[in-house]
KOLMI-584016 format. One line per 4 residues: their letters; for each residue x, y, z of C-alpha. Coordinates in nm, 3 decimals. Each point is the difference from the previous one (the first is absolute). Example, Ala and Ser with C-alpha at 12.3 -4.5 7.8 and 13.67 -1.06 7.14 Angstrom:
! KOLMI-584016
AS	1.230,-0.450,0.780 ~ 0.137,0.344,-0.066
END
This chain:
! KOLMI-584016
XXXX	19.154,12.308,7.644 ~ -0.165,0.154,-0.310 ~ -0.299,0.128,0.200 ~ 0.205,0.269,0.172
XXXX	0.162,0.132,-0.320 ~ -0.117,0.327,-0.149 ~ -0.157,-0.007,-0.345 ~ 0.297,0.183,-0.147
XXXX	0.239,-0.262,0.137 ~ -0.214,-0.279,-0.146 ~ -0.004,0.166,-0.341 ~ 0.378,0.043,0.016
XXXX	0.038,-0.373,0.071 ~ -0.232,-0.091,-0.289 ~ 0.182,0.232,-0.241 ~ 0.329,-0.139,0.131
XXXX	-0.121,-0.354,-0.075 ~ -0.090,0.101,-0.355 ~ 0.342,0.163,-0.045 ~ 0.173,-0.316,0.126
XXXX	-0.202,-0.207,-0.250 ~ 0.085,0.237,-0.286 ~ 0.370,0.006,0.092 ~ 0.008,-0.380,0.023
XXXX	-0.159,-0.045,-0.344 ~ 0.217,0.271,-0.156 ~ 0.304,-0.160,0.160 ~ -0.074,-0.335,-0.163
XXXX	-0.039,0.160,-0.344 ~ 0.306,0.223,0.046 ~ 0.222,-0.279,0.124 ~ -0.111,-0.233,-0.280
XXXX	0.087,0.261,-0.264 ~ 0.333,0.075,0.170 ~ 0.071,-0.371,0.025 ~ -0.082,-0.050,-0.370
XXXX	0.230,0.285,-0.101 ~ 0.278,-0.130,0.224 ~ -0.036,-0.354,-0.131 ~ -0.004,0.128,-0.359
XXXX	0.319,0.197,0.053 ~ 0.167,-0.292,0.173 ~ -0.105,-0.240,-0.277 ~ 0.126,0.232,-0.274
XXXX	0.335,0.027,0.182 ~ 0.009,-0.380,0.028 ~ -0.081,-0.043,-0.370 ~ 0.266,0.253,-0.091
XXXX	0.256,-0.209,0.188 ~ -0.122,-0.312,-0.182 ~ 0.020,0.180,-0.338 ~ 0.360,0.102,0.074
XXXX	0.084,-0.354,0.116 ~ -0.154,-0.161,-0.311 ~ 0.174,0.249,-0.228 ~ 0.334,-0.076,0.164
XXXX	-0.064,-0.374,-0.029 ~ -0.083,0.037,-0.370 ~ 0.312,0.210,-0.055 ~ 0.214,-0.256,0.184
XXXX	-0.151,-0.283,-0.204 ~ 0.070,0.190,-0.323 ~ 0.358,0.082,0.104 ~ 0.071,-0.358,0.104
XXXX	-0.151,-0.138,-0.320 ~ 0.208,0.243,-0.206 ~ 0.317,-0.099,0.188 ~ -0.082,-0.368,-0.063
XXXX	-0.031,0.063,-0.376 ~ 0.321,0.202,-0.009 ~ 0.183,-0.273,0.190 ~ -0.128,-0.269,-0.233
XXXX	0.088,0.208,-0.308 ~ 0.360,0.025,0.127 ~ 0.036,-0.377,0.051 ~ 0.304,-0.123,-0.200
XXXX	-0.173,-0.319,-0.104 ~ -0.299,0.198,-0.131 ~ 0.220,0.247,-0.190 ~ 0.217,-0.273,-0.155
XXXX	-0.290,-0.222,-0.099 ~ -0.197,0.298,-0.134 ~ 0.296,0.108,-0.219 ~ 0.032,-0.351,-0.137
XXXX	-0.378,-0.024,-0.049 ~ 0.002,0.324,-0.198 ~ 0.286,-0.124,-0.221 ~ -0.163,-0.337,-0.053
XXXX	-0.332,0.165,-0.077 ~ 0.162,0.221,-0.264 ~ 0.192,-0.289,-0.156 ~ -0.288,-0.240,0.063
XXXX	0.225,-0.247,0.172 ~ -0.159,-0.299,0.171 ~ 0.197,0.076,0.316 ~ -0.238,0.291,0.061
XXXX	-0.246,-0.235,0.171 ~ 0.267,-0.099,0.248 ~ 0.072,0.362,0.100 ~ -0.374,0.074,0.023
XXXX	-0.051,-0.297,0.232 ~ 0.294,0.111,0.211 ~ -0.157,0.343,0.043 ~ -0.347,-0.144,0.075
XXXX	0.153,-0.229,0.260 ~ 0.156,0.302,0.166 ~ -0.334,0.180,-0.018 ~ -0.184,-0.294,0.159
XXXX	0.250,-0.017,0.283 ~ -0.056,0.366,0.075 ~ -0.380,-0.034,-0.024 ~ 0.020,-0.277,0.256
XXXX	0.161,0.240,0.246 ~ -0.160,0.326,-0.112 ~ -0.372,-0.023,0.057 ~ -0.037,0.360,-0.108
XXXX	0.033,-0.109,-0.365 ~ -0.202,-0.244,-0.208 ~ 0.194,0.031,-0.331 ~ 0.339,0.103,-0.136
XXXX	0.077,0.065,-0.367 ~ 0.291,0.149,-0.197 ~ -0.024,0.226,-0.307 ~ 0.264,0.099,-0.257
XXXX	0.056,0.361,-0.096 ~ -0.277,-0.025,-0.262 ~ -0.255,-0.083,0.268 ~ -0.031,-0.362,-0.099
XXXX	-0.049,-0.252,0.279 ~ 0.277,-0.258,-0.040 ~ -0.079,-0.211,0.305 ~ -0.264,-0.010,0.273
XXXX	-0.139,-0.220,0.273 ~ -0.328,0.045,-0.191 ~ 0.062,-0.174,-0.333 ~ -0.294,0.177,-0.165
XXXX	0.191,0.327,0.014 ~ 0.315,-0.118,-0.181 ~ 0.044,0.165,-0.338 ~ -0.242,0.286,0.064
XXXX	0.104,0.358,-0.057 ~ -0.051,0.243,0.291 ~ 0.209,0.289,-0.125 ~ -0.275,0.254,0.079
XXXX	-0.057,-0.106,0.357 ~ 0.099,0.260,0.256 ~ 0.187,-0.250,0.215 ~ 0.217,-0.084,-0.303
XXXX	0.065,0.358,-0.105 ~ 0.099,0.099,0.355 ~ 0.173,-0.330,0.067 ~ 0.263,0.069,-0.269
XXXX	0.110,0.312,0.187 ~ -0.022,-0.130,0.357 ~ -0.212,-0.184,0.254 ~ -0.372,0.083,-0.019
XXXX	-0.312,-0.096,0.196 ~ -0.309,0.023,-0.220 ~ -0.315,0.013,0.210 ~ -0.339,-0.133,-0.095
XXXX	-0.039,-0.014,-0.377 ~ -0.204,-0.218,-0.232 ~ 0.203,-0.302,-0.115 ~ -0.095,-0.107,-0.354
XXXX	0.109,-0.358,0.054 ~ -0.172,-0.043,0.335 ~ -0.303,0.213,-0.086 ~ 0.007,0.150,0.348
XXXX	0.187,0.262,0.200 ~ 0.361,-0.082,0.084 ~ 0.307,0.149,0.167 ~ 0.338,-0.057,-0.166
XXXX	0.351,0.086,0.120 ~ 0.284,0.029,-0.249 ~ 0.376,0.057,-0.007 ~ 0.270,0.007,-0.272
XXXX	0.220,-0.306,-0.066 ~ 0.356,0.121,-0.054 ~ 0.315,-0.173,-0.122 ~ 0.339,0.016,0.164
XXXX	0.070,0.334,-0.165 ~ -0.317,0.147,0.153 ~ -0.184,0.017,-0.329 ~ -0.372,-0.079,0.000
XXXX	-0.069,-0.314,-0.199 ~ -0.358,-0.068,0.106 ~ -0.276,0.052,0.260 ~ -0.101,-0.228,0.287
XXXX	-0.366,0.029,0.111 ~ -0.186,-0.156,0.289 ~ -0.375,-0.004,0.043 ~ -0.106,0.073,0.357
XXXX	-0.229,-0.235,0.189 ~ -0.292,0.242,0.058 ~ -0.126,-0.227,0.278 ~ 0.291,0.132,0.204
XXXX	-0.117,0.357,-0.058 ~ -0.349,-0.103,0.116 ~ 0.153,-0.166,0.307 ~ 0.162,0.330,0.095
XXXX	-0.317,0.198,-0.065 ~ -0.250,-0.239,0.161 ~ 0.198,-0.044,0.323 ~ -0.239,0.158,0.254
XXXX	0.206,0.094,0.305 ~ -0.159,0.305,0.164 ~ -0.313,-0.016,-0.219 ~ -0.239,-0.165,0.243
XXXX	-0.283,-0.228,-0.110 ~ -0.120,0.190,-0.309 ~ 0.311,0.183,-0.118 ~ 0.190,-0.068,-0.319
XXXX	0.248,0.156,-0.240 ~ -0.017,-0.041,-0.376 ~ 0.154,0.126,-0.323 ~ -0.173,0.154,-0.302
XXXX	0.199,0.079,-0.315 ~ -0.031,0.307,-0.220 ~ -0.274,-0.170,-0.202 ~ -0.219,-0.039,0.311
XXXX	0.068,-0.375,0.008 ~ 0.030,-0.178,0.332 ~ 0.346,-0.166,-0.014 ~ 0.016,-0.155,0.346
XXXX	-0.225,-0.248,0.174 ~ -0.319,0.111,0.170 ~ -0.052,-0.122,0.352 ~ -0.378,-0.007,-0.039
XXXX	-0.063,-0.104,-0.363 ~ 0.204,-0.292,-0.126 ~ 0.143,-0.014,-0.351 ~ -0.072,0.357,-0.113
XXXX	0.363,0.110,-0.029 ~ 0.086,0.101,-0.359 ~ -0.376,-0.003,-0.075 ~ -0.160,0.260,0.227
XXXX	0.006,0.359,-0.130 ~ -0.047,0.249,0.284 ~ -0.135,0.351,-0.049 ~ -0.057,0.109,0.360
XXXX	0.058,0.359,0.103 ~ 0.310,-0.106,0.191 ~ 0.155,-0.166,-0.307 ~ -0.089,0.296,-0.224
XXXX	0.171,0.242,0.236 ~ 0.297,-0.230,0.046 ~ 0.058,-0.023,-0.376 ~ 0.030,0.380,0.005
XXXX	0.310,-0.043,0.214 ~ -0.152,0.088,0.339 ~ 0.067,-0.135,0.347 ~ -0.332,0.033,0.183
XXXX	-0.290,-0.169,0.180 ~ -0.311,-0.161,-0.152 ~ -0.330,-0.131,0.138 ~ -0.128,-0.281,-0.227
XXXX	0.178,-0.306,-0.134 ~ -0.065,-0.223,-0.303 ~ -0.267,-0.189,0.200 ~ -0.190,0.328,0.043
XXXX	0.039,-0.029,0.377 ~ 0.081,0.304,0.220 ~ 0.364,-0.012,0.103 ~ 0.276,0.215,0.134
XXXX	0.261,-0.024,-0.273 ~ 0.326,0.153,-0.116 ~ 0.148,-0.011,-0.349 ~ 0.337,0.087,-0.147
XXXX	0.122,0.011,-0.358 ~ 0.335,-0.183,-0.038 ~ 0.139,0.184,-0.300 ~ 0.303,-0.227,-0.062
XXXX	-0.218,-0.308,-0.005 ~ -0.301,0.168,-0.166 ~ -0.250,-0.150,0.244 ~ -0.238,0.122,0.268
XXXX	0.063,-0.142,0.344 ~ -0.321,0.006,0.206 ~ -0.056,-0.092,0.363 ~ -0.333,-0.001,0.185
XXXX	-0.199,-0.126,0.299 ~ -0.380,-0.023,0.012 ~ -0.161,0.285,0.195 ~ -0.214,-0.245,0.198
XXXX	0.313,-0.152,0.150 ~ 0.170,0.335,0.064 ~ -0.302,0.148,0.173 ~ -0.092,-0.316,0.191
XXXX	0.199,0.119,0.302 ~ -0.169,0.340,-0.019 ~ -0.340,-0.171,-0.018 ~ 0.080,-0.223,0.298
XXXX	0.127,0.300,0.196 ~ -0.307,0.198,-0.106 ~ -0.223,-0.280,0.127 ~ 0.182,-0.006,0.334
XXXX	-0.022,0.379,0.032 ~ -0.363,-0.016,-0.108 ~ -0.078,-0.249,0.276 ~ 0.184,0.214,0.254
XXXX	-0.180,0.310,-0.128 ~ -0.329,-0.188,0.013 ~ 0.069,-0.078,0.363 ~ 0.080,0.366,0.066
XXXX	-0.316,0.104,-0.182 ~ -0.209,-0.242,0.204 ~ 0.159,0.127,0.319 ~ -0.085,0.353,-0.114
XXXX	-0.350,-0.087,-0.118 ~ -0.108,-0.181,0.319 ~ 0.043,0.297,0.236 ~ -0.118,0.230,-0.276
XXXX	-0.317,-0.204,-0.041 ~ -0.053,-0.011,0.376 ~ 0.047,0.374,0.023 ~ -0.227,0.054,-0.298
XXXX	-0.265,-0.215,0.165 ~ 0.043,0.195,0.323 ~ -0.075,0.315,-0.199 ~ -0.279,-0.124,-0.226
XXXX	-0.191,-0.214,0.252 ~ -0.102,0.286,0.233 ~ -0.075,0.219,-0.305 ~ -0.225,-0.272,-0.146
XXXX	-0.173,-0.046,0.339 ~ -0.041,0.376,0.037 ~ -0.147,0.017,-0.354 ~ -0.250,-0.279,0.078
XXXX	-0.098,0.172,0.327 ~ -0.047,0.330,-0.184 ~ -0.231,-0.166,-0.253 ~ -0.204,-0.164,0.277
XXXX	-0.040,0.333,0.181 ~ -0.092,0.168,-0.329 ~ -0.275,-0.264,-0.034 ~ -0.131,0.101,0.344
XXXX	0.164,-0.253,0.233 ~ 0.140,0.228,0.271 ~ 0.089,-0.299,0.222 ~ 0.304,-0.084,-0.216
XXXX	0.347,0.091,0.127 ~ 0.337,-0.003,-0.175 ~ 0.253,-0.251,0.133 ~ 0.306,0.169,0.152
XXXX	0.286,-0.248,-0.061 ~ 0.302,0.229,-0.006 ~ 0.134,0.314,0.159 ~ 0.105,0.169,-0.324
XXXX	-0.182,0.276,-0.187 ~ -0.261,-0.243,-0.134 ~ -0.068,-0.127,0.354 ~ -0.038,0.360,0.117
XXXX	-0.236,0.066,-0.292 ~ -0.211,-0.305,0.094 ~ -0.023,0.116,0.364 ~ -0.103,0.352,-0.109
XXXX	-0.253,-0.153,-0.239 ~ -0.152,-0.207,0.281 ~ -0.024,0.310,0.220 ~ -0.171,0.188,-0.282
XXXX	-0.243,-0.291,-0.055 ~ -0.092,-0.004,0.372 ~ -0.075,0.372,-0.007 ~ -0.189,-0.041,-0.327
XXXX	-0.213,-0.276,0.153 ~ -0.081,0.216,0.302 ~ -0.087,0.290,-0.228 ~ -0.207,-0.227,-0.225
XXXX	-0.189,-0.141,0.302 ~ -0.087,0.353,0.116 ~ -0.100,0.095,-0.353 ~ -0.224,-0.307,-0.030
XXXX	-0.172,0.099,0.325 ~ -0.058,0.352,-0.127 ~ -0.128,-0.129,-0.334 ~ -0.243,-0.234,0.174
XXXX	-0.123,0.283,0.223 ~ -0.040,0.232,-0.297 ~ -0.170,-0.272,-0.205 ~ -0.250,-0.060,0.281
XXXX	-0.057,0.373,0.021 ~ -0.057,0.029,-0.376 ~ -0.226,-0.304,-0.002 ~ -0.196,0.149,0.290
XXXX	-0.032,0.334,-0.179 ~ -0.094,-0.178,-0.323 ~ -0.264,-0.200,0.186 ~ -0.137,0.319,0.150
XXXX	-0.003,0.165,-0.343 ~ -0.172,-0.297,-0.165 ~ -0.257,-0.012,0.282 ~ -0.064,0.369,-0.044
XXXX	-0.030,-0.033,-0.378 ~ -0.234,-0.299,0.037 ~ -0.222,0.186,0.243 ~ -0.058,0.313,-0.208
XXXX	-0.307,0.016,-0.220 ~ 0.188,0.089,-0.318 ~ 0.170,-0.224,-0.256 ~ 0.366,0.006,0.109
XXXX	0.305,-0.149,-0.165 ~ 0.381,0.032,0.036 ~ 0.254,-0.005,-0.288 ~ 0.378,-0.002,0.022
XXXX	0.224,0.239,-0.188 ~ -0.014,-0.223,-0.308 ~ -0.380,0.016,-0.007 ~ -0.057,-0.355,0.125
XXXX	-0.300,-0.053,0.230 ~ 0.104,-0.119,0.348 ~ -0.329,0.050,0.190 ~ -0.366,-0.014,-0.112
XXXX	-0.286,0.042,0.256 ~ -0.348,-0.144,-0.009 ~ -0.165,0.320,-0.131 ~ 0.255,0.012,-0.286
XXXX	-0.094,-0.363,-0.079 ~ -0.370,0.094,-0.010 ~ 0.052,0.309,-0.216 ~ 0.240,-0.155,-0.254
XXXX	-0.140,-0.349,-0.013 ~ 0.352,-0.146,0.052 ~ 0.089,-0.199,0.309 ~ 0.306,0.091,0.206
XXXX	0.159,-0.326,-0.115 ~ -0.043,0.107,-0.366 ~ 0.122,0.355,0.065 ~ 0.306,-0.056,0.217
XXXX	0.326,0.001,-0.197 ~ -0.160,0.150,-0.312 ~ 0.057,0.347,-0.150 ~ -0.275,0.232,0.125
XXXX	-0.103,0.092,-0.354 ~ -0.092,-0.365,-0.066 ~ -0.244,-0.004,0.297 ~ -0.120,0.356,0.065
XXXX	-0.118,0.157,-0.324 ~ -0.080,0.374,0.050 ~ -0.112,0.204,-0.305 ~ -0.130,0.348,-0.061
XXXX	-0.374,0.015,-0.031 ~ 0.009,0.228,-0.306 ~ 0.232,-0.192,-0.238 ~ 0.065,-0.327,0.187
XXXX	0.378,0.054,-0.005 ~ 0.220,-0.133,0.283 ~ 0.027,0.223,0.303 ~ 0.264,-0.113,0.249
XXXX	0.149,0.341,0.072 ~ -0.082,-0.029,0.371 ~ 0.220,-0.313,0.037 ~ 0.278,0.128,-0.226
XXXX	0.013,0.331,0.190 ~ 0.032,-0.182,0.332 ~ 0.270,-0.245,-0.126 ~ 0.205,0.244,-0.204
XXXX	-0.037,0.330,0.186 ~ -0.074,-0.128,0.349 ~ -0.309,0.216,0.032 ~ -0.359,-0.078,0.098
XXXX	-0.220,0.008,-0.311 ~ -0.382,-0.008,-0.054 ~ -0.250,-0.064,-0.282 ~ -0.326,0.135,0.134
XXXX	-0.248,-0.042,-0.288 ~ -0.061,-0.102,-0.359 ~ 0.189,-0.329,0.044 ~ -0.121,-0.349,-0.051
XXXX	0.126,-0.340,0.118 ~ -0.049,-0.282,-0.245 ~ -0.053,-0.322,0.194 ~ 0.112,-0.350,-0.082
XXXX	-0.339,-0.077,-0.162 ~ 0.000,0.327,-0.201 ~ -0.231,0.207,0.215 ~ 0.081,0.367,0.062
XXXX	-0.012,0.163,0.341 ~ 0.042,0.372,0.063 ~ 0.281,0.045,0.252 ~ 0.210,0.262,0.164
XXXX	0.361,-0.117,0.043 ~ 0.297,0.116,0.205 ~ 0.355,-0.121,0.067 ~ 0.247,0.071,0.281
XXXX	0.376,-0.080,-0.028 ~ 0.172,-0.244,0.239 ~ 0.348,0.122,0.096 ~ 0.299,-0.119,0.201
XXXX	0.129,0.222,0.279 ~ 0.259,0.136,-0.245 ~ -0.276,0.110,-0.239 ~ 0.048,-0.279,-0.255
XXXX	-0.334,-0.092,-0.170 ~ -0.063,-0.374,0.024 ~ -0.364,-0.010,-0.110 ~ -0.340,0.156,0.053
XXXX	-0.350,-0.063,0.147 ~ -0.290,0.042,-0.239 ~ -0.368,0.049,0.090 ~ -0.309,-0.024,-0.216
XX	-0.327,0.148,0.128 ~ -0.337,-0.048,-0.177
END
């Protein structure tokens, strides 16, 4: 199928395959980022709902606890016994113990049914604790405590504060104790069971496997239980960015929790309770779905890429294989092997090029064969002419030699051997000045003007007298020398013939 496609169509398919691969990869990255953003937004919305739910639950708990204290403070038996206890305390009557026990019995009955409280105690208008379910508190003055100061005027819910007797944070609810005339005669206080607050906060509906909510007071102290680290409530001080921003009164997201683990979190400052309410889920859990989806899309995209790469590779091979074969054939022909032919394996432009190349090679071979024949004929002709020339030069009675245009001796006849004392074997391939030494008779200076004139000017030159040849053994012979240039048909000088006559 691919053989009949044009080169342009093949290139379009290859480029198309690359585009499909790029789109597939980009799609995976784009979808993953979109999925992360969507999951983040959805998680923040979910955490916001949980924050609102927890805040409402805390408010309901506070309202119910306040109503419980108000109801207990209005109990007739409590009011009557408290009035008598006050009177007995002032007059130091022994009956005071009876009234105190009556009140404590009432307190214990309520504690048995009200799990929200772990202690009740009653204070006179001077802030002195007259009776309590915690005997260690009786007789202590708490006139400066906020729950007392507000409790005289009406019901009050004092959120996390440091209790001097307990040496730990506490929550106390208070309400005035009034007589039949509606006059305040004392203050009833109940200490909240903070475990119940933690139960509300640590309940994890909608928080998945790693989610949690927790409370941090205005002193950066963790005041609810941690799901991950046991026993750090009221001990762990948290200075994360989320807590810092929350203490400024903001309602916003944060990214790291007290474990220094990346999370998607939301915090809100509860002004009435003076605590930060924080909710979070680990990012690994939130983005797990995105990662799983990304992996699925990646596998699908990988399949698409493979489906795109396979035809692309086949097409690429269809293009490169004939080019490689054509290149190898070209190299072989360049090295002189004119029997090589390019393989025509397709009908596209490359196939047409290979066919044209083969046609050119056939013509080149025919031309080369004819040229070889002509060269052989011309070589035989030159060799024949050279043989005739050498025969002629050997047969003359003068010393004859031939030099090329660089002055190198290429022929040396027998007479030249006898005159110079050098054999042809010694002379051939040597510069003529090293073998044939011609000097002027008068001053014994070199005299090669006849050869130089022939080689450089292309003219016949003679030295007719007053010249000497110095032989190999140092003898001198009077000679007359001449030189004739050797030229190509186009007039180019390629050497000269020299003659020495005694």
